[in-house]
C-alpha positions in Angstrom: -30.1 -62.4 146.4 -32.4 -63.2 143.4 -31.6 -64.2 139.9 -33.6 -64.2 136.7 -32.8 -65.2 132.8 -34.4 -62.4 131.0 -36.1 -64.1 127.8 -36.5 -60.3 126.2 -32.9 -59.9 125.8 -30.2 -60.8 123.2 -26.3 -60.3 122.6 -24.8 -59.0 119.7 -20.9 -58.7 119.7 -18.7 -55.8 117.7 -14.9 -57.0 117.5 -12.3 -55.5 115.6 -9.2 -52.7 115.6 -11.9 -50.3 115.0 -15.0 -51.3 117.0 -14.3 -48.9 120.3 -14.0 -45.9 117.6 -16.9 -47.3 115.6 -19.3 -47.3 118.6 -18.1 -44.1 120.1 -18.9 -42.4 116.9 -22.4 -43.7 116.8 -23.9 -44.3 120.3 -25.2 -41.7 122.9 -22.7 -42.7 125.5 -18.7 -42.3 125.6 -16.8 -45.6 124.6 -13.4 -44.4 124.4 -12.8 -45.2 128.2 -14.9 -48.2 128.8 -12.8 -50.4 130.8 -13.5 -54.2 130.8 -15.8 -55.7 133.1 -17.6 -52.1 133.1 -20.6 -51.4 131.4 -22.5 -48.2 129.6 -26.2 -47.7 129.0 -26.8 -46.0 125.6 -28.8 -46.1 122.3 -28.7 -45.6 118.6 -30.8 -43.1 116.8 -32.2 -41.9 114.1 -30.5 -38.4 112.5 -33.9 -36.9 113.9 -32.9 -38.2 117.5 -35.0 -40.6 118.2 -34.5 -44.2 119.5 -33.8 -46.8 116.9 -32.6 -49.5 119.9 -31.1 -48.7 123.5 -29.1 -51.2 125.0 -26.0 -52.0 127.4 -22.6 -52.2 126.0 -19.7 -54.1 128.1 -16.4 -54.5 127.0 -14.6 -58.3 127.5 -11.1 -58.4 129.2 -8.2 -59.2 126.6 -8.0 -62.6 128.0 -11.3 -63.6 127.0 -10.9 -62.3 123.4 -11.7 -58.9 124.1 -14.5 -57.0 122.2 -17.8 -55.3 122.8 -21.0 -57.2 123.9 -24.4 -55.5 123.5 -27.1 -56.8 125.8 -29.9 -55.6 123.5 -33.7 -56.0 123.3 -34.0 -59.5 121.4 -36.8 -58.5 119.0 -34.2 -55.7 117.9 -31.2 -57.9 116.8 -31.7 -57.9 113.4 -32.7 -54.2 112.9 -29.9 -53.3 114.9 -27.2 -55.3 113.3 -28.4 -53.9 110.0 -28.1 -50.5 111.2 -24.6 -50.9 112.3 -23.7 -52.7 109.2 -25.0 -49.7 107.3 -22.7 -47.4 109.1 -19.6 -49.9 109.1 -18.2 -48.6 105.8 -14.5 -49.6 105.7 -14.2 -49.7 109.3 -12.3 -52.7 111.1 -15.1 -54.5 113.0 -16.9 -57.4 112.7 -20.8 -57.5 113.9 -22.2 -60.6 114.8 -25.6 -61.4 116.4 -25.5 -64.2 119.0 -28.6 -64.0 120.3 -29.5 -67.8 119.6 -26.3 -68.9 121.7 -26.0 -66.4 124.5 -28.7 -64.6 126.8 -28.7 -62.3 129.5 -29.4 -63.1 133.3 -29.9 -60.4 136.1 -29.1 -60.7 139.5 -30.4 -58.2 142.5 -31.3 -57.9 145.9 -27.6 -58.7 147.0 -24.0 -59.1 146.0 -21.7 -62.2 145.1 -19.2 -63.3 142.1 -20.1 -65.9 139.4 -17.5 -67.8 137.6 -19.8 -68.1 134.5 -20.5 -66.0 131.7 -19.5 -62.0 131.5 -20.5 -60.1 134.5 -21.0 -56.3 134.5 -23.0 -54.1 136.8 -26.3 -52.1 135.4 -25.3 -49.0 134.5 -28.7 -47.5 134.9 -29.3 -47.8 138.7 -27.3 -49.8 141.5 -30.6 -51.1 142.5 -31.0 -53.1 139.3 -28.0 -55.1 140.3 -25.8 -57.1 137.9 -25.9 -59.1 134.7 -24.4 -62.0 133.2 -24.3 -62.8 129.4 -24.0 -66.6 129.1 -25.4 -69.6 127.5 -29.2 -70.1 129.0 -28.7 -73.4 130.1 -25.9 -72.4 132.2 -28.5 -69.9 134.3 -29.4 -72.2 137.2 -25.5 -73.2 137.5 -24.3 -69.5 137.7 -27.3 -68.5 140.1 -26.0 -71.2 142.2 -22.6 -70.5 141.9 -23.8 -66.5 143.0 -25.8 -68.1 146.0 -29.1 -66.7 144.6 -32.6 -67.9 144.4 -33.4 -68.8 140.3 -36.9 -67.0 140.1 -39.0 -66.3 136.8 -38.4 -63.5 134.8 -41.8 -61.9 135.8 -39.9 -61.2 139.5 -37.7 -58.9 137.7 -40.3 -57.4 136.0 -42.0 -56.2 139.0 -38.4 -55.0 140.4 -37.6 -52.7 137.1 -41.4 -51.3 137.4 -41.2 -50.6 141.4 -38.1 -48.4 140.4 -39.7 -47.0 137.7 -37.1 -47.7 134.9 -38.7 -47.9 131.4 -38.7 -50.7 129.0 -38.3 -50.2 125.4 -41.6 -51.7 123.3 -43.8 -51.7 126.5 -43.2 -48.5 128.0 -42.5 -46.4 124.7 -42.2 -47.3 121.0 -38.7 -47.7 119.3 -38.3 -45.1 116.5 -41.2 -42.9 118.1 -39.5 -41.5 121.2 -36.5 -39.2 122.1 -34.2 -40.3 124.8 -35.0 -37.7 127.2 -38.8 -38.9 126.8 -37.6 -42.3 127.8 -35.4 -41.0 131.0 -32.3 -42.1 129.4 -31.0 -38.5 130.5 -32.0 -39.5 134.0 -30.3 -43.1 134.0 -26.9 -42.3 132.8 -27.8 -43.2 128.9 -26.6 -39.6 127.6 -23.2 -38.4 127.6 -23.6 -34.4 127.0 -20.0 -33.8 127.0 -18.9 -36.3 124.1 -18.4 -35.5 120.7 -20.6 -35.8 117.8 -23.0 -39.0 117.1 -26.3 -39.9 114.9 -28.7 -37.7 116.4 -26.8 -35.3 118.6 -28.0 -31.8 117.9 -31.3 -32.8 118.4 -30.8 -34.4 121.8 -28.5 -31.5 123.2 -30.9 -29.0 121.7 -33.7 -30.4 123.8 -31.1 -30.5 127.0 -30.0 -27.1 126.8 -33.9 -25.8 126.2 -35.4 -27.9 128.3 -38.1 -28.9 126.0 -38.6 -32.6 127.1 -42.5 -32.0 127.7 -43.2 -35.9 127.5 -41.5 -38.3 130.1 -41.9 -41.9 130.9 -43.1 -41.8 134.7 -43.7 -44.3 137.3 -47.5 -44.5 138.5 -49.3 -46.3 141.4 -52.8 -47.5 141.1 -55.5 -50.2 143.1 -56.8 -52.8 141.9 -57.1 -54.2 138.2 -54.2 -52.7 136.0 -54.9 -51.2 133.4 -53.5 -52.7 129.9 -50.5 -51.1 128.1 -51.5 -48.8 125.5 -54.4 -47.6 127.5 -55.0 -44.4 127.2 -54.7 -42.0 130.0 -57.1 -39.2 130.5 -58.1 -36.1 132.7 -61.6 -34.8 132.1 -61.9 -34.8 128.0 -58.1 -34.3 127.4 -56.0 -37.3 126.6 -52.5 -37.1 128.5 -50.3 -40.0 127.4 -50.7 -43.7 127.6 -50.3 -46.5 130.1 -47.1 -48.7 130.1 -46.0 -52.2 131.7 -47.5 -52.9 135.4 -47.0 -55.2 138.3 -48.2 -55.2 141.8 -49.9 -52.0 141.8 -47.0 -50.1 140.4 -46.8 -49.2 136.8 -45.1 -46.6 133.8 -46.8 -44.1 131.9 -45.5 -42.0 129.2 -47.4 -38.6 129.7 -47.1 -35.0 128.9 -46.1 -33.3 132.1 -47.5 -30.0 131.0 -51.0 -31.4 130.4 -50.6 -33.0 133.9 -49.9 -30.0 135.6 -53.0 -28.4 133.9 -55.2 -31.3 135.0 -53.8 -31.2 138.8 -54.6 -27.6 138.8 -57.9 -28.1 137.6 -58.4 -31.1 140.2 -59.2 -33.4 137.4 -58.2 -37.3 138.2 -56.1 -39.2 135.9 -57.5 -42.5 134.7 -56.6 -45.3 132.6 -59.2 -47.2 131.4 -61.3 -46.0 134.6 -58.5 -46.6 136.8 -57.3 -43.7 139.0 -53.4 -43.0 138.6 -51.0 -41.2 140.9 -47.6 -40.0 139.8 -44.9 -41.3 141.7 -41.6 -39.5 141.6 -38.5 -42.0 142.0 -35.3 -41.3 144.0 -33.4 -41.0 140.9 -35.6 -38.3 138.9 -33.9 -34.9 138.5 -37.0 -33.4 136.7 -40.4 -32.0 138.5 -43.5 -34.1 138.7 -46.8 -32.5 139.3 -48.3 -33.4 142.6 -46.0 -36.6 143.0 -45.8 -39.1 145.8 -42.3 -39.9 146.8 -41.5 -43.5 145.8 -41.0 -44.9 149.3 -44.5 -43.9 150.3 
């Protein structure tokens, strides 16, 4: 088993009698039946349906004080707290950014139980393992308690990329992407059966009409890795942009209809001159033109 402290993650806490209903009315996942010790992947959207921030929510047991803890992109802590407070009005909820005292550790490639911090399984994919909120200085102790080797966060990044799971801020831009474009609909981040939330009409329309032409898609490459943000082209047409990379694997945000056209013409996909091959992960339910299976 491996474990890594994730320096890009922070923690926001919501507590109060109205916290559950408050969150439920705002985010893309159902919070009404979120049990203590479990987690949901979700996002806060603009009224136009674009992602302000995506995060993992877990509920703390009553014996530990209860409340909801948000595993967030650390750079978005202030933005997220300000947005939540904007919606708070008279709701009985207190919102705190705890990122200065709490961090997030991931543990994968094995199983175990830790006696430190708030533990929850990653709700996106079982292969992503578990996550633990804890003071960062306790990471070595918690890893030892799990029987896990404490490794650099770059190893977790390589694991995430190999699974094809997008990361906000590098594989897509916050404020500029819809949940479908970042595969949240594929990774349990959108509950299409729940009631209203901010941006819900746009997201539901994309789901029912099947209008998500842009997707974050895993890719394979040989040689030097294209830099994040590099344009992906086929012939003289731009298809998308390159995201994160590691060990011959990466993610790319591409227009699938344009990729289909390129494949039909026999034009190679290039990022900074590096050939790319699209890879379909096992969890993806959408079609990828001329795809290669992730296991290959």
